[in-house]
Backbone as CSV, one residue per row, in Angstrom:
resi,resn,N_x,N_y,N_z,CA_x,CA_y,CA_z,C_x,C_y,C_z
1,UNK,-0.506,30.889,-111.861,-0.915,31.312,-110.501,0.203,31.912,-109.810
2,UNK,1.355,31.262,-109.791,2.506,31.654,-109.072,3.075,33.021,-109.568
3,UNK,2.818,33.290,-110.917,3.215,34.559,-111.453,2.543,35.725,-110.823
4,UNK,1.141,35.489,-110.488,0.467,36.549,-109.822,0.953,36.807,-108.465
5,UNK,1.329,35.810,-107.815,1.910,35.890,-106.455,3.230,36.565,-106.441
6,UNK,4.041,36.308,-107.387,5.364,37.045,-107.541,5.086,38.502,-107.764
7,UNK,4.145,38.820,-108.684,3.831,40.140,-109.096,3.325,40.923,-107.830
8,UNK,2.479,40.282,-106.998,1.974,40.948,-105.784,3.131,41.219,-104.832
9,UNK,3.874,40.192,-104.562,5.069,40.362,-103.644,5.971,41.451,-104.132
10,UNK,6.321,41.484,-105.400,7.168,42.558,-105.942,6.546,43.868,-105.769
11,UNK,5.160,44.001,-106.003,4.418,45.254,-105.975,4.527,45.757,-104.440
12,UNK,4.324,44.866,-103.492,4.265,45.285,-102.103,5.682,45.707,-101.667
13,UNK,6.717,44.916,-101.974,8.135,45.183,-101.444,8.649,46.405,-102.342
14,UNK,8.129,46.710,-103.520,8.637,47.878,-104.310,8.346,49.177,-103.539
15,UNK,7.337,49.175,-102.801,7.053,50.400,-101.928,8.011,50.562,-100.845
16,UNK,8.723,49.453,-100.501,9.642,49.496,-99.453,11.090,49.607,-99.994
17,UNK,11.185,49.800,-101.375,12.511,49.914,-102.031,13.269,48.654,-102.025
18,UNK,12.584,47.478,-101.943,13.365,46.223,-101.992,12.885,45.361,-103.165
19,UNK,12.325,46.056,-104.142,11.856,45.392,-105.365,12.888,44.533,-106.085
20,UNK,14.011,45.127,-106.242,15.099,44.412,-107.080,15.640,43.193,-106.256
21,UNK,15.728,43.355,-104.951,16.279,42.191,-104.096,15.216,41.067,-104.113
22,UNK,13.983,41.398,-103.960,12.872,40.417,-103.959,12.811,39.687,-105.268
23,UNK,12.831,40.467,-106.363,12.753,39.901,-107.666,13.792,39.008,-107.944
24,UNK,15.072,39.269,-107.430,16.269,38.455,-107.703,16.032,37.120,-106.953
25,UNK,15.574,37.182,-105.777,15.336,35.989,-104.939,14.238,35.055,-105.540
26,UNK,13.232,35.623,-106.038,12.095,34.912,-106.648,12.690,34.318,-107.958
27,UNK,13.492,34.976,-108.671,14.141,34.418,-109.967,15.041,33.273,-109.723
28,UNK,15.693,33.337,-108.455,16.555,32.182,-108.039,15.815,30.906,-107.708
29,UNK,14.619,31.103,-107.271,13.839,29.928,-106.815,13.547,28.877,-108.017
């Protein structure tokens, strides 16, 4: 379930050009 949330968050922020930063933070969690 959490994987879907991470995907959604990454998808939304990717449009703002913050995909890599958000992906990194989620990976650190």
